[in-house]
N, C-alpha and C positions, 0 to 999 in steps of 0.2 A: 449402482452406476458403472458405466463405462470410465474406463482412464484408458489414454493411449498414449505410449510415449513414445518422443519423435527425437530421437538426436538428429540436427539439422545435416544436411550433405548442401553446404554454403561454397557460395564461389569461394574458391582457394586463390589468392592474388601471391605468392610466395613465386619466387622464379622460376621451382622448379616446375612449380604447377603451370606457368604461361608457359615454361618451356615444351610441354606438353609428357613430363614425367610426373610421376606418383610419390609421393613421398614417404557536520558540523551543525537557550530559553528564557522565558518571560523573568527578566531580573526580577519581575517582584513577586514572582513563586520560588525562587530562587530554593529558601529554606522546607519548602513544603514538599520539593523535588527529591532535593536530597534523602528526606526523612523515610519517601518512595523506596529510594533505590538503597539503603540500605536493607529493609526489612526483604525484599523482594530476590530471588536469584532470576526471576521472571521476568523483567523490566520493559516496560511500554514505554516508546517513547513517539510522542507526534512528529516527523520531519517535515511536516504540512498538511496544514486541515483547510489549504482553502477549494476554488470552485475554478469554472472558468470565467468568473468576475477577478479582474488585474487587480486584485489586492496586493498593494505593496507589503500589507504587515504578514500575509500568509500563503507561502510558496503552494504550487502543487496538492493534490490529495497524494500521502505517503504516509506511512506509517511502519514503528521499527520495533521488530517482538525481538529481544536479545536474550540467551539462556547463556550465561558463561563466556565463552568465544566463539559464538554463533548466532550473528543475526541476520530475521528474519524481514525482509522488506516487503510488505503491502502497496503496491500501485507506487507508479514511480510519474507522478505529476514534475512541472516545469524544477527547476533547483535542486533536485533531487542527492546528487552527490554532496553538494557545499553543504547544505542544511546537515548530511549526515556525518561530514566530516566538522563541522563545528560542532555538532552532538558529542562526536567523538571527546574533541578537545573541551568542551564547555560543562559537560554529563562525565569527565571518564569512562567514558564505553569504548575500549579499542576497538570491540569489533564492530563499529562503525565507521573506521577507516576505512579510506580509498581501495585499500586492499585484499580486504575482508568482505566488502560487499559483492556475494556471491549465490544469493539466494531469494530469486523477486517472486513475487505470485500475485498473479492479477486479476481485478475482480471483474472487468469487463472494457470492451475495445473502444470507449469515449476518449477522445484523444486528451483530455484533461488529466485522465488518470495515465496514460502511456507516455505521452510527452517528453518524458526524461529514460525512455528504454533508449535512446543512442546512446545518453549523459553514462548511464551503469552500465550500459556495454562495453562501451568505447574508451569511457576517462579512466576507469581503474587498470583497464589493461592499458592505457599509453603510461600511468604508475604501476609498473611491472608486480599486479595483480595474479598472483602463480597460477590461479584456477580460472576454467572456461565458469563463465556467468548460467545457471541453472536458470530457467522462467519458463512459470508453473501460468497454463491460463486456461481460456476457451477456447474453443473452437474457433480458427484464424488466428492465434496467435505467433502459430510457425511460419504460415506467409508475412505477418506484420515485423516479424523477427530475418527473414529473408531479404525482404528489403531495405529494409535500414542498413543490413552488410554491402546491397549493390548499392545502396543510395553513397555511401561512402567509401566504396573503393580506391577511390582516388588517393584516400586518406590512408587507407591501410595497404594501398600499396607503397606508400614511399616512407611508411612506418617501419615497415618489413624488408622492403628491397632499397633503403637508402642508408640513410649512415647510423640511424639509432640503432643503437646495440640490442635487438631484440629476440635475441638466441633462446634464450630461456622461457620464456613464455609466447614464441614467434605466432601461434593456432591461438592465443587467447581472445579473441575477436570472437572468435564461431560458439555461438552459444547453445547449448543444452536445453533445448524443449520438450515439455509433456504437455500437452494438449488433454483437458479435460471436460467432461460433462455434468461432473461432481464424485464428490464422494474421498477416499481415502487418498494425500495427493502426498504426503509424507511423513516417514515411521521412523525416526532414527534418534538413538540414543537420548531417548525420555523425552521427548519433541514428537509431539504426534498433530499432524496438519492436516483438516479437511475442509472441502470446498464444498459452499451449502449451496444451491441452488438457491434463489431469491425473482421475486418480480422486480423489474425494470421497466417500466413500458413492454415497449415492443423488441426491447431484445432475446433473442431465443435462449442467450446462455450471459447469468450473471450470478457471481456467489458472492457472499459472504464467506470469512473462514472463523472456523475454530482452532484456537493454538492451545491445546494442553501441554503444559511445560509443567516441571518438576513440584510447581509450587501454584500455581494462579492457570486459570483454565477463563481465556479471553476471545471474545466471538468480536468479529469486528464486521460492521454491516455491508460495507461497501456504498454502491449509489441504492437505492430500493425505498417501492414501494412497501406498503406493511405488508410483512411476509410471516405464515405460519411458521415458517422453514426455521428463523432465528429464534422463534421464542419454543422451537423441538430442542435446539441443538445447543442452544444458551442452559434452558431448564439449573437455574439456580450456576451460572457461571459467574467467575470472580468479579471480572467487569465487563461488563457488555457498550463497546464502541459505538454507536451510531449517529447517522445521518437524523439532520431536521431542517426544516423551513418556519420562518416565523408565522403562524397562526394568525397575527395580529395584524403582521403586514400583508399577507396572501390577498386579500381582497383588493389592494392600491394595483395586483398585475393587473396585465390585461386580460380582456377572457381568457384570447388563446392559451396565453402562458400557464393561466389557471388551470385549465385544462390538462396540459403538458406535465404540470408541477403535480397536479394530481394522482399522475399514471406514474411518475416516478420517483416519486419522492414523497418523505414521513413528516407530517403534522404532528404539533405537540402532543396535540389529543389523539394521536394514533401512539406515539411514541410510547406514551405513559401505559396505554393497554397492552403494547407490545413487551415491555421492560416487566412489566408489572404479572402478567400472564409467562415472565419468562424468568420468574422471579432471580432478578440479575442483583449482583449483590452491590453493585455498584454502573453509576449509567454516565459515560463522558459523551459528550455531543460532539462529531466533526461534521467538516464539509456544511457547515451550517450557511443557509440562505436567509443573510441578516436581513434584506430590502427595508435598511434605515433606519433598525432594531441595533442593538447588540450585546454582547455577554451576556451582560447583567437582564436585559431585556429576555433573552432567552430563558434564561434559567425561572426568570421570574414565571416565564408561559407555562414551561414543565412543572413547576410547584403547582401552578393554577389549576393543570389539569389533573393534581393529585398525585405527584410520585413526592413519596416521603423519605426515599433513601437516598443516600450518599450519591451528590451529585457535581459536575462539573464541566464544562466549557470551556475544551481544549483550546488552547494557542502552541504556534508552531513552537519548537523546542521542547514544549512540558513535556513532564514525565508523571505517568498516571498508574 
């Protein structure tokens, strides 16, 4: 697979450039989550489990995998920085503090998965993150990051040319972007991350991600219809985090939406087939489309479809 590394040459808004010079859990799950964190060096935290639906209990999709002092964020739905900050405080994970949010991996360019990009680019910068944000994603992510910087040029200009003490991280608003069509995208200090092409309707590029840490292997599906590539990449993985919609409620959807969801997403029956063939050691549901059911209902549907292994329906700030 091709991987193309791009360090963006973005709009420079410092005085020199303008003059032409160069220069933060579900309380009911607290005990279970604590037990999980005590036994795993590679921690899996749901910052947001939502969808485009404006569910006040669920922020936009964002998953954190934390290994020691490094945090890797997969998708950046609305509210991502504040959810990470709450997780940092409530779950005692300093790596999820704003100043440490510097590695982002985007599954695809749907708005619900990317609306938090301006937040995670700029908010930690304003809060003195010392490093540039590294953003990995499909073709088009470079343009998206460029346009974000352009959209906020007035804000950036006042922050670096006004009275804020900004000398320590003056150009920290400029992201380092890697565009990929799939394959290995990160391999440093015992953590390996691969972008896995999946089927998401008519998107040309959409990814799952496989994270191999020192003690666990995790596969995060992103948005996907049933994809053999997830079976192949999981292959006995410790945790498969996978999206799902309610099969029981599916017939209540208008016909055009049934056609859409069948092409873009995964039913419980399809998910059980995938997880079984993938030999996943644990299945965690996220990006759940309920349509009137709830977590217990989705779990019952997955059980009825034949899944007998460990199973949870994720909540925001849950650790798995």
